[in-house]
Structure formats: C-alpha cells, structure tokens
N, C-alpha and C positions, 0 to 999 in steps of 0.2 A: 331329472332337471326340468323336462319338459312338463312334467305333471304338476310342478309347483305354480302357484299363482304368479301372474306378471309382476305384481308389486313386490313379491319376495325377491324374484330374480333381479330386479332393477336395484332393490336395497342391497343385495349381496354384491353386485358389480360395484356400486357406489362405495361400499365399505372397502372393497379390495383396492379400488382406486385411491381412496384416502390413505389406506396403509402404505401403499407403494410411494406416494407423494411424501408422506411422513419420513419414510426411510430414506428417500432421496435427499431430503433436506438435512436429515441427521449426518449422512455421509459427506455432503457439501460442507457443513459446519466442521466436521473432523478434519477434513483435508485443508480447510482454511486456517484452522488452528495449527496444525502440523507445520503449514507453510510459513505462517507467522513466527512460530517458534524457531523454526530453521533460520529464517532471516535475522531474527533477534540474537541467536547464537553466533551467526556468522559475523554480525556487526560487533559483538562483543569481543571475539577472537581477534578481529582486524583492529580493533581500537587498542587492545592491549599489546599487540605486536608492534603496532606504530609507536606506542608511548616508549616501549623499551629501546627501540632503535633510534629514537630522535630526542633522548634526554641525556645529554652529555653533562649535566650539571653536577651529579653526585658521583664520585669515584673514591676508591679506597686509598687516599693518600691525602696529603696536604702540602700545598706550596704557597709561600708568602713572599711578597716583594716590598721592600721599604726603601723610600728615598728620604733621606734626612741628613742635615749637617754637611752638605757636599758629597755625600756617599749614596750609592745605590747598592742594595744588598738583596739577594734573592736566596732563600733557604727552603729546603724540603726534606721530608723524613725518607727513611729507607725501607719502609714495609712494602713487601709484595704479598698479596693474599689471593686465595683462590677459594671464594666462598668463605667458609668459616675457618680455614686453614691458613696459617701463615707459612708461606713457601720460603721467604727470604727476608732477613731484617736489615740488609745493608745495601739495597739497590741504590744506584746513582740516578736520580730523576732531574737533575739540572746539569745542562751542558753549556759549554761556551763555544760559539761558532766564530770562527776567525775569517775575515774577508780573504779573497785571493790576492790582494795587493799587499797583504802582510808577509813579506819575505817570500813571496811566491808559493806559499802553502797555506793550507788550512787545517784545522783540527778535524780528524776523521770521526764521524758519528758511529763508533763501534759499540757493540753491546757488552763490552767489558765493564763490569762494575768495580767501583772503589769505595772504600770506606769514606764517611763524611769528613770534611775539613776544607780550609781554604787553600787557594792555590798559591804555592810557594815561589813560583816563578814570577820575579818581579818585572821581567821584560814583557810578559804577556798580561800582567794583572790588570792594566788599565786599556786593553785591547779587545776587540770583538763585541759580540752580541750575546747576552746570557739568556737562555731559554729554559724553562721549567714546564714539566708536563704532567698532567693527571689523566689517567684513563688506561686504555689497553696499549700495551708496548708497541705492538706492531703498528698500530693506528698512529701512535704518537711519533714514532720515527718516520713514518711516510710523510706526516706533516712537517716534521723537522727538515726533511730533505726538500720538500716543497719551498719552505720558508728560506732555507739556504739558497735556492735558486733565485727567489725573488730578491734577496739581498745582494746577490751578485748582479742581478739585472738592474737594480736600483741602489747603487752603493750610497751609503750615508743618508738613505731616506727610509728609515725605520717604519714611520707611519704609513707611507705609501706601500711598502712592502707587505705590512700586516694587512692592509685593505685589499690588495691583490690576493693575498692568500685567502682571506676570508671570502671574496667574490667567487675563487675557484672552488672552495670548500662548500660553499652554499649551492652552486648551481651545476657542479659535476656530479653526474648521477652515480659515480663510484665513490669519489670523495665525500659525498653527503652521508654515507654509511659509517664514516670513520667516527668512533666514540672516544673523543679526547677533548681536553682544554688545554690552552697554552698560555704561559706568561712570558712576554718577551720585554727585555729591558736593555738600553744602551746608556751611553753618557747623558743623553738629552732626555729620554722619555721612556716610559713604560707602559705596555698595553696588555691587555687581556683578549685573547681571541677564542671564539667559541663556533661550534658548528652551525649556529643559527645566523651567521653573518655578522655577529656583533664584534666590533673592535672598540674596547673600552679603555680609557684613560682616566685614572683615578684623580680626584680633586684634592686629595689629602696626602698623596704620596704613598698609599697602602693599597695592595691588590692581593688577592688571594683566590685560588682554585682547589677543588677536591672536596672530600667529604668533611674534613675539619677546618675549612677555610673560614667559616663563619666565626669560630672560636678565634682562630688567629687574627683575623682582621680586627675584631672587637678588642683583643688584648693589645694589638699594635696601636690602634687608635687612641687607646687609653693612656699609652706611653709617648705619644709623639710630642706632648708639651713638656717633657722633661728634659732640660738642656743638658743634663749630664750624660744622657744616654746617646750613644751612636746608632747608626742605622743597623749595624751589625748586632748591638745589644738589644735593641728593640725587636729585631726579627727572632733573635734567640729566645727572648722571654716569650713572645707570642707563640713560637712553635712549641716551647716547653708546655705551655697552657693547653695548647691544642691537643698534644700528646697525651695529656692527663685526662682530657675529656672525650677525645674520639677514639674508638676501639680500633679503627682502622689507621691509626697514626701511631708511630713508635718515636723515641728519642734519639735515634741514630740519624743525626742531621748532616746534611751536605750544604756547603755554601759557597757561593760565588759573589764577588763584589767589584764595583768599579768606581772610580772617581767621577763625579758629575761635572759636566761642562755646559756652558751656555750656547747659543746659537753662533757665537763667534768663536768657538773653541777655547774659550778661557775657563779655568777650573772655578767651580762655584763653591764658596765657603759660606754655609748658612748658619 
C-alpha cells in the first residue's frame, strides 16, 4: 500500500467513503419505508376496528312502527341469524314495558321467546310502552333495562326518558360499545334511539330500524295515504315487502299496538 502513488491511495479512500455513504443512505431509506408501511397498516387496522364497533345502523332484523288512524303499531320479524346461518325463526324482538304504578307490577324482560301475534289481554292492551330492538341480544336487553329505569325515573315523559338514555349511551365508556338500535313508542309519541346520541321522532308517523328498515319504511309511507288501511294493516304490508327483499328478515311477525292519545289524555281518532 505504501508503494502506491499518493493519488491512487487518496482515490481509493474516497471511493471507499463514497460506497459507505451510499450504503448508509440505502439503509436509512429502507428503514423509513418499513416504518411508513408499519404506520399505514396500523392506521388501517385501527380504522376498520373503529368502524365495526361504532356502526349500529345495520343489523340482521327489521322493526317498523306506524302511527295512523288513532293507533300506533310496532311490528318486527323473528329471525335470529349468526353469519350466514339462521339460528331461530320466531324470536320476539318487541316488548311491552309496564310502569310500576300499573297494579304495582311490571312485565319482566325475560329471554323467553314467543311466536308473533297481538296481545289478547284487553286490560293491558292500551298500557305501557312498546319497545322494539335490532342488534345484539345482550346489548339490546341492557339498553331495555336502562330505558325501564329512566321511565320509572320520569313517569309519563317518554321524550325525556329517551334523551337521558341516549346521553348515557353516548357518554358512558361501557355503554358506548353496545351495538343495538331501539324503537320506542307510547300513546303520544314514537322515537328512534341510536348509539350516536340520536333521538329521532318521525314527521310522518313511520319509523324503522334494522337491515330491512329502508324497505319497510318506503312501503309504509307509500300506504299512509290509503284511508282504508289501519296502522296494523300498513305495518303488516310493509313488513311483508321487507321480508321479501331483505335476506335477514323473515315473515314470522310479532306485533304490539296502542290507542293514541293527545297531550290531554283524550283518544285520537284520525
């Protein structure tokens, strides 16, 4: 090495330094690319997880509520599905909650399921609050219990009870994970409650939740102008159409109804 000319030694050293710098830049670029890819993949995973946990809009069922001609009717299908498998065809997804003041007792929110049909007990037919749910069963029953507590806390004030439930559902770190949607109706009003904090009252007397709700709502609105159809008739026809179009909705219907009243407690005949 010492026998080489000085200019060759300097050239060899410069070339070695150039190769080292080039290799270092290549390593830095590779590390930056891996880091960027890792952050991008992490972002995508977090995004998809958040979407699935906070989207209670589509569930494998259909519930519709119709107010017409002095009656309010809520109807739902009976299908319970797990992925692409039908687990049960006749579940009851509509409940009637009775206040504590009604004979000192209330209807228990049991998990027993019955086949669809109207309530034959005339003494209870015009009492209580009707609730229909779409979504996970455990989540729905948790919300039903919360709603029952709010109704006991604010008797006769359905709107306030629904708002208080929506506030807790939205702000509580445990409740906000519940995936369900509710339809609530009494003699004076009907509301839709979602996990986004929404409490919606329909402008035309028709509400719906679940995977087939858009079909049912459209069919019900198309029949609201027919004076020969009652609220029960409109709801049944709407659910029939939804069951023929939505693969997660069957024709095993459950129905609950009430006679409408105005703010003064007088029956409404429209």
